[in-house]
C-alpha positions as CSV (number, residue, x, y, z in Angstrom):
1,X,0.1,0.0,-0.2
2,X,1.2,3.3,-1.1
3,X,2.6,5.2,2.8
4,X,1.9,8.8,3.5
5,X,4.3,11.2,1.6
6,X,5.6,8.3,-0.5
7,X,7.4,10.3,-3.7
8,X,4.2,8.4,-5.9
9,X,6.2,9.2,-9.3
10,X,9.6,8.5,-8.1
11,X,11.3,6.4,-11.2
12,X,12.7,3.8,-9.0
13,X,9.5,3.5,-7.3
14,X,7.2,2.8,-10.2
15,X,9.9,0.3,-11.5
16,X,10.2,-1.4,-8.1
17,X,6.4,-1.2,-8.1
18,X,4.8,-1.5,-11.7
19,X,1.6,-3.4,-11.4
20,X,0.7,-1.3,-8.4
21,X,1.5,1.5,-10.9
22,X,-0.1,0.1,-13.1
23,X,-3.2,-1.3,-10.7
24,X,-3.5,2.7,-9.3
25,X,-3.4,4.6,-12.4
26,X,-6.2,2.3,-14.3
27,X,-8.9,4.1,-11.9
28,X,-8.2,6.9,-14.1
29,X,-8.7,5.2,-17.3
30,X,-6.7,3.1,-20.1
31,X,-4.7,6.3,-21.1
32,X,-3.0,6.8,-17.9
33,X,-1.6,3.3,-18.0
34,X,-0.1,3.8,-21.7
35,X,3.1,5.0,-20.9
36,X,3.9,2.1,-17.9
37,X,5.2,0.1,-20.3
38,X,7.5,2.4,-22.1
39,X,8.7,3.6,-18.6
40,X,9.6,0.1,-18.0
41,X,11.3,-0.7,-21.0
42,X,13.4,2.4,-20.9
43,X,14.3,1.5,-17.5
44,X,15.6,-1.6,-17.9
45,X,17.8,-0.1,-21.0
46,X,18.7,2.8,-18.6
47,X,20.5,-0.4,-16.1
48,X,22.2,-2.2,-18.6
49,X,23.1,1.2,-19.9
50,X,24.4,2.0,-16.5
51,X,25.8,-1.4,-16.0
52,X,28.2,-1.5,-18.5
53,X,29.2,2.2,-18.2
54,X,30.2,1.2,-14.6
55,X,31.7,-1.9,-15.9
56,X,34.1,0.2,-18.4
57,X,35.3,3.0,-15.8
58,X,36.4,-0.2,-13.8
59,X,38.1,-1.3,-16.7
60,X,39.7,1.6,-17.9
61,X,40.7,2.8,-14.1
62,X,43.1,-0.8,-14.3
63,X,44.2,0.0,-18.0
64,X,45.9,3.1,-16.2
65,X,47.2,1.8,-13.7
66,X,48.5,-0.6,-16.6
67,X,50.3,2.3,-18.4
68,X,51.6,4.2,-15.3
69,X,53.5,1.5,-14.5
70,X,54.5,-0.3,-18.2
71,X,57.5,0.4,-20.2
72,X,56.9,2.8,-22.8
73,X,58.6,1.0,-25.3
74,X,57.1,-2.1,-24.9
75,X,54.2,-3.8,-27.2
76,X,52.5,-3.8,-23.6
77,X,52.2,-0.4,-23.3
78,X,50.9,0.0,-26.9
79,X,48.6,-2.4,-26.7
80,X,47.1,-0.6,-23.4
81,X,47.2,2.7,-25.0
82,X,44.9,1.0,-28.3
83,X,42.6,-0.4,-25.3
84,X,42.5,3.1,-23.7
85,X,41.5,4.8,-26.6
86,X,38.6,2.2,-27.6
87,X,37.3,2.2,-24.2
88,X,37.3,5.8,-24.2
89,X,35.2,5.6,-27.2
90,X,32.6,3.3,-26.0
91,X,32.7,5.2,-22.8
92,X,31.7,8.3,-24.6
93,X,29.2,6.2,-26.6
94,X,27.3,4.9,-23.8
95,X,27.4,8.4,-21.4
96,X,25.3,9.6,-24.5
97,X,23.0,7.0,-24.1
98,X,22.5,7.5,-20.5
99,X,21.9,11.3,-21.1
100,X,19.6,10.7,-23.7
101,X,17.8,7.6,-21.9
102,X,17.0,9.8,-18.6
103,X,15.9,12.4,-20.7
104,X,13.1,9.7,-22.1
105,X,12.5,8.4,-19.0
106,X,11.9,12.5,-17.9
107,X,9.6,12.9,-20.3
108,X,7.2,10.0,-20.0
109,X,7.1,10.3,-15.8
110,X,6.3,14.2,-17.1
111,X,3.3,13.0,-18.7
112,X,1.9,10.3,-16.1
113,X,-0.8,11.4,-14.0
114,X,-0.7,11.4,-10.4
115,X,-1.6,8.2,-8.2
116,X,-4.8,8.8,-6.1
117,X,-5.9,9.2,-2.4
118,X,-7.5,6.2,-1.7
119,X,-10.9,7.8,-0.5
120,X,-11.0,9.3,-4.4
121,X,-14.6,7.3,-5.6
122,X,-14.6,5.1,-8.8
123,X,-15.8,7.1,-11.7
124,X,-15.5,7.5,-15.2
125,X,-16.2,11.2,-15.4
126,X,-18.8,13.7,-13.9
127,X,-21.4,11.7,-13.9
128,X,-19.2,9.5,-11.0
129,X,-18.7,12.7,-8.9
130,X,-20.7,12.4,-5.2
131,X,-22.4,15.7,-3.7
132,X,-20.4,16.0,-0.5
133,X,-22.6,18.8,0.9
134,X,-25.5,22.0,-0.2
135,X,-25.0,25.4,1.1
136,X,-28.2,27.8,0.7
137,X,-31.6,28.2,-1.3
138,X,-31.9,28.1,-4.6
139,X,-34.1,31.4,-5.5
140,X,-37.8,30.9,-6.6
141,X,-38.5,33.7,-9.2
142,X,-42.5,34.8,-9.9
143,X,-40.9,34.9,-13.7
144,X,-38.5,33.1,-16.3
145,X,-34.8,33.9,-15.0
146,X,-32.9,35.1,-17.5
147,X,-29.2,34.4,-18.3
148,X,-26.1,36.2,-17.3
149,X,-25.7,37.5,-21.3
150,X,-29.4,38.9,-21.7
151,X,-29.1,40.4,-18.1
152,X,-25.6,41.9,-18.7
153,X,-26.9,43.7,-22.0
154,X,-29.7,45.0,-20.6
155,X,-27.7,46.6,-17.8
156,X,-24.7,47.6,-20.1
157,X,-22.4,45.9,-18.8
158,X,-21.2,43.0,-21.0
159,X,-20.2,43.9,-24.4
160,X,-19.1,40.7,-26.5
161,X,-19.9,42.3,-30.3
162,X,-16.9,44.8,-29.4
163,X,-14.7,42.4,-27.4
164,X,-14.7,40.4,-30.5
165,X,-14.0,43.4,-32.9
166,X,-10.8,43.9,-30.8
167,X,-9.6,39.8,-30.0
168,X,-11.8,37.9,-31.3
169,X,-14.6,35.2,-30.0
170,X,-14.5,34.4,-26.4
171,X,-13.6,37.7,-25.1
172,X,-15.6,40.2,-23.2
173,X,-15.2,44.2,-22.5
174,X,-17.1,45.1,-19.3
175,X,-18.6,48.5,-19.3
176,X,-19.5,51.0,-16.0
177,X,-20.9,49.0,-13.1
178,X,-19.9,45.8,-14.7
179,X,-16.4,46.7,-14.3
180,X,-16.4,48.2,-11.0
181,X,-18.0,44.8,-9.8
182,X,-15.4,42.9,-11.5
183,X,-12.6,44.9,-9.4
184,X,-14.9,45.0,-6.6
185,X,-14.9,40.7,-6.4
186,X,-11.8,40.9,-6.7
187,X,-10.2,42.8,-4.0
188,X,-13.4,41.9,-1.6
189,X,-12.1,38.2,-2.1
190,X,-8.2,39.2,-1.5
191,X,-9.3,40.9,1.9
192,X,-11.6,37.9,3.4
193,X,-8.2,35.7,2.3
194,X,-6.0,37.6,3.7
195,X,-7.6,39.5,6.8
196,X,-10.0,36.7,8.0
197,X,-8.2,33.4,7.1
198,X,-4.4,34.3,7.1
199,X,-3.0,34.6,3.7
200,X,0.0,36.2,2.9
201,X,-1.4,38.2,-0.5
202,X,1.0,37.8,-3.5
203,X,1.0,40.1,-7.3
204,X,3.1,37.9,-9.2
205,X,4.1,38.1,-12.6
206,X,1.9,36.6,-15.3
207,X,4.8,35.7,-17.9
208,X,6.8,32.3,-16.4
209,X,9.1,30.5,-17.8
210,X,8.5,27.1,-19.3
211,X,10.4,25.4,-16.2
212,X,7.6,27.3,-13.9
213,X,5.0,25.9,-16.4
214,X,6.3,21.7,-16.2
215,X,6.4,22.0,-12.4
216,X,2.9,22.6,-11.3
217,X,2.2,20.0,-14.2
218,X,0.6,22.5,-16.8
219,X,3.8,20.9,-19.3
220,X,3.6,19.4,-21.5
221,X,0.3,17.6,-21.1
222,X,-1.3,21.0,-21.2
223,X,0.8,22.4,-24.0
224,X,-1.7,23.1,-26.3
225,X,-4.0,25.0,-24.0
226,X,-1.4,27.5,-22.8
227,X,-0.4,30.4,-24.7
228,X,2.9,30.9,-25.8
229,X,4.9,34.2,-26.0
230,X,7.6,33.5,-29.3
231,X,11.3,34.6,-29.0
232,X,11.8,37.6,-31.0
233,X,14.3,39.7,-32.6
234,X,14.7,43.7,-32.6
235,X,17.2,44.9,-34.6
236,X,20.6,43.1,-33.5
237,X,18.6,42.4,-30.2
238,X,17.7,38.9,-30.0
239,X,15.5,37.6,-27.0
240,X,15.3,33.8,-27.1
241,X,13.3,33.4,-23.8
242,X,10.2,31.0,-24.6
243,X,7.3,32.5,-21.9
244,X,3.9,31.5,-21.2
245,X,0.7,33.5,-20.0
246,X,-0.3,32.6,-17.1
247,X,-3.3,29.9,-16.7
248,X,-3.7,30.4,-12.9
249,X,-2.0,32.2,-10.6
250,X,-1.1,27.8,-9.3
251,X,2.0,28.6,-11.7
252,X,3.9,31.8,-10.2
253,X,3.2,31.5,-6.9
254,X,4.1,27.5,-6.0
255,X,6.9,28.1,-8.2
256,X,7.8,30.9,-5.4
257,X,9.3,28.3,-3.5
258,X,11.2,26.0,-6.2
259,X,14.3,24.7,-5.6
260,X,13.6,25.7,-1.8
261,X,14.3,24.3,1.5
262,X,11.6,25.5,3.7
263,X,11.8,25.4,7.6
264,X,8.7,22.8,8.8
265,X,7.9,25.4,11.5
266,X,6.8,27.5,9.1
267,X,4.4,25.3,7.7
268,X,1.9,25.8,6.3
269,X,2.4,28.8,4.1
270,X,-0.6,30.0,2.9
271,X,-0.7,32.9,-0.1
272,X,-3.2,34.7,-2.3
273,X,-3.0,35.9,-5.6
274,X,-4.9,38.1,-8.1
275,X,-4.0,37.5,-11.6
276,X,-5.5,37.6,-15.2
277,X,-5.3,34.1,-16.6
278,X,-5.1,33.0,-20.0
279,X,-6.7,29.9,-21.9
280,X,-6.5,28.6,-25.3
281,X,-9.4,25.9,-24.1
282,X,-8.1,23.9,-26.8
283,X,-9.6,21.0,-25.6
284,X,-13.1,22.4,-25.4
285,X,-13.9,23.5,-28.6
286,X,-17.3,24.3,-29.3
287,X,-18.2,23.9,-25.4
288,X,-20.0,26.8,-23.9
289,X,-19.4,29.4,-26.8
290,X,-22.5,32.0,-25.2
291,X,-21.2,34.3,-22.6
292,X,-18.7,34.7,-20.3
293,X,-18.4,30.7,-18.8
294,X,-15.3,29.6,-21.0
295,X,-13.1,32.8,-21.7
296,X,-9.5,32.9,-23.5
297,X,-8.8,35.8,-20.6
298,X,-10.4,35.9,-17.0
299,X,-9.4,37.3,-13.5
300,X,-9.5,34.5,-10.5
301,X,-8.1,34.8,-7.3
302,X,-6.0,31.9,-6.4
303,X,-5.6,30.2,-3.1
304,X,-2.1,28.3,-2.5
305,X,-0.9,26.3,0.3
306,X,2.4,24.3,1.2
307,X,2.0,21.6,4.0
308,X,4.1,18.6,5.6
309,X,2.8,15.6,4.0
310,X,0.5,14.4,6.8
311,X,-1.1,17.2,7.2
312,X,-2.2,17.3,3.4
313,X,-6.0,15.7,3.9
314,X,-6.9,18.6,6.6
315,X,-5.5,21.1,4.3
316,X,-7.5,20.4,2.0
317,X,-10.5,20.5,3.7
318,X,-9.4,23.9,5.0
319,X,-9.1,25.7,1.7
320,X,-12.4,24.1,0.5
321,X,-13.6,26.0,3.5
322,X,-11.9,28.9,2.5
323,X,-13.1,29.1,-0.7
324,X,-16.7,27.9,0.8
325,X,-16.5,31.4,2.4
326,X,-16.7,33.7,-0.3
327,X,-20.0,31.9,-2.0
328,X,-21.7,32.2,1.4
329,X,-20.9,35.7,2.5
330,X,-22.2,36.6,-1.6
331,X,-25.7,34.7,-0.6
332,X,-24.9,32.2,-3.5
333,X,-26.5,28.5,-3.3
334,X,-23.9,26.4,-3.7
335,X,-22.7,22.6,-3.8
336,X,-19.9,20.4,-2.7
337,X,-18.6,17.4,-5.0
338,X,-15.8,15.3,-4.3
339,X,-14.2,14.7,-7.9
340,X,-14.3,10.6,-9.1
341,X,-11.0,8.9,-10.6
342,X,-12.0,9.4,-14.0
343,X,-12.5,13.1,-13.4
344,X,-9.9,14.2,-11.6
345,X,-7.5,16.6,-13.1
346,X,-3.9,15.2,-14.3
347,X,-2.0,17.1,-11.1
348,X,-4.2,15.9,-8.5
349,X,-4.4,13.0,-5.8
350,X,-7.7,14.9,-4.5
351,X,-10.3,17.0,-5.8
352,X,-13.0,19.0,-4.1
353,X,-15.1,20.9,-7.4
354,X,-17.2,23.9,-5.5
355,X,-20.8,24.3,-7.8
356,X,-22.5,27.5,-7.7
357,X,-26.5,27.4,-9.1
358,X,-27.0,29.4,-11.9
359,X,-30.5,30.0,-12.6
360,X,-30.5,31.1,-16.0
361,X,-28.9,27.7,-17.1
362,X,-30.9,25.7,-14.4
363,X,-27.5,24.0,-13.5
364,X,-24.9,24.1,-11.3
365,X,-22.1,24.9,-12.7
366,X,-17.8,24.7,-11.3
367,X,-16.8,28.4,-10.0
368,X,-13.9,26.2,-8.0
369,X,-11.6,23.1,-7.9
370,X,-9.5,22.9,-4.6
371,X,-7.0,20.3,-4.9
372,X,-4.2,18.3,-3.1
373,X,-1.6,17.2,-5.1
374,X,0.5,15.4,-2.4
375,X,4.0,15.9,-3.7
376,X,4.1,15.6,-7.5
377,X,4.5,19.2,-8.1
378,X,7.1,19.5,-5.5
379,X,8.6,17.1,-7.1
380,X,8.7,18.7,-10.6
381,X,9.7,22.1,-9.0
382,X,11.8,20.0,-6.2
383,X,10.2,22.1,-3.4
384,X,11.3,20.2,-0.1
385,X,11.4,21.2,4.3
386,X,13.4,20.1,6.6
387,X,11.9,18.7,9.8
388,X,14.9,19.8,11.9
389,X,18.4,21.0,12.0
390,X,20.6,18.3,10.1
391,X,17.4,16.2,9.3
392,X,17.1,14.8,5.3
393,X,15.3,17.2,3.4
394,X,11.5,15.6,2.3
395,X,9.4,17.1,-0.4
396,X,6.7,19.2,0.9
397,X,3.0,18.8,-0.3
398,X,1.2,21.3,-2.3
399,X,-2.5,22.5,-3.0
400,X,-4.5,25.3,-4.2
401,X,-8.2,26.4,-4.6
402,X,-9.7,29.5,-6.7
403,X,-11.0,31.4,-4.4
404,X,-12.6,32.1,-7.1
405,X,-13.0,32.6,-10.5
406,X,-14.1,36.3,-10.3
407,X,-15.9,36.0,-14.1
408,X,-18.2,33.2,-12.9
409,X,-18.8,34.6,-9.4
410,X,-20.4,38.0,-11.1
411,X,-22.0,36.0,-13.7
412,X,-23.6,33.7,-10.0
413,X,-24.3,37.2,-8.8
414,X,-26.4,38.5,-11.9
415,X,-28.8,35.5,-12.2
416,X,-29.3,34.9,-8.6
417,X,-29.7,38.1,-7.9
418,X,-31.7,39.6,-10.5
419,X,-35.3,41.0,-10.1
420,X,-38.4,41.1,-12.7
421,X,-37.2,44.7,-14.1
422,X,-34.2,43.0,-15.3
423,X,-32.3,45.0,-12.1
424,X,-29.6,43.1,-9.9
425,X,-29.4,43.5,-6.5
426,X,-25.7,43.8,-5.0
427,X,-24.9,41.7,-2.3
428,X,-24.2,43.4,0.7
429,X,-20.3,42.5,1.4
430,X,-19.9,44.3,-2.1
431,X,-22.0,47.5,-1.4
432,X,-18.9,48.8,1.0
433,X,-16.6,48.1,-2.3
434,X,-19.1,50.0,-4.3
435,X,-19.5,53.1,-2.7
436,X,-22.6,52.0,-1.3
437,X,-24.6,51.1,-4.5
438,X,-27.3,48.6,-3.4
439,X,-28.4,47.4,-7.2
440,X,-27.2,47.5,-10.7
441,X,-30.1,49.5,-12.2
442,X,-31.1,48.5,-16.4
443,X,-29.3,50.9,-18.5
444,X,-31.6,53.5,-19.7
């Protein structure tokens, strides 16, 4: 059985527990296990190359010692020199093979998803996600509720046509009270998490290196969903950096501690950050093309936590509760679902989704995913901690969750707090951020 904090996708562990890894990954579906045979093959090749290398290096040492003691004019010396040359050539070949097989193994391991926590239920897709709890009463209207597109148009706060003129499909221009409401939501969420939940606020870059994307699991698996900034040349100056627009603040904030050894006494660490987020949505072609549900650019407040391995499950519950508090303060009915094996994200060990009720669509929609990654990200980004002075460093555990997706929260406010005349009541928690505004009026 897996031990708490075990280095799950360490090559040695995978090779020594191949069938267990296969059984665990099979819960995610056949695709998740497909790379294990290739990893086993590469592992065997790696062992073979390293064994031969070790043997030849030992032989080279023996020949070198013989050369030192041989008569330089003798036939034995000439033969030893020829042997030394052949050994050097073969060792160089094997070293090149070792570098290549190591690179191939790393590439394969980077494409294998995380192993799941035993508490994650079996299931193929979202239909297998059990509801853990619900909060709030769904509003009962004496009229047919409008969706956010119709409401936003009547309020004069959402402009999709001009956004398309500027940038194409899946963008929106927020106008007037809409822009102010977006800004108010960001500030409200940051204040709540920093002041009440104890998070340290971070304002990170939104352009990150490929190492950062790889560290949190976005690369290479989700390269098609990322917006990459190509190298450019201006005059005689060339910038060869490969940079990506962040898909979420999870990327820069988690990588704050890449290549670091943390003091155990500082754990857990908790950060909150706002960033605009950018996703090509290559894997969601044709889905949610109406309105703001799935945009190429959107705002999000992200929660990131670092903890000891044994604290991971409790930290996930704490993180999820912090995200829930936003919805409660805004009076938005929601439910918490536990993602089943087939629906859990690539890097996650266990995930809760918060789904907010949207009357205009007549269904619950995801507004936050709260995930515990175990040591999956920490292994990639080399985030470790030391329990005591002189103790061996261990991999930390990482968690993150949306606290919340701002655009979807705006949608939920419009649809849940709409009035029969098309106006929208502003939740009390937001009114101080809107100069006391109580209602978004219909545009005249």
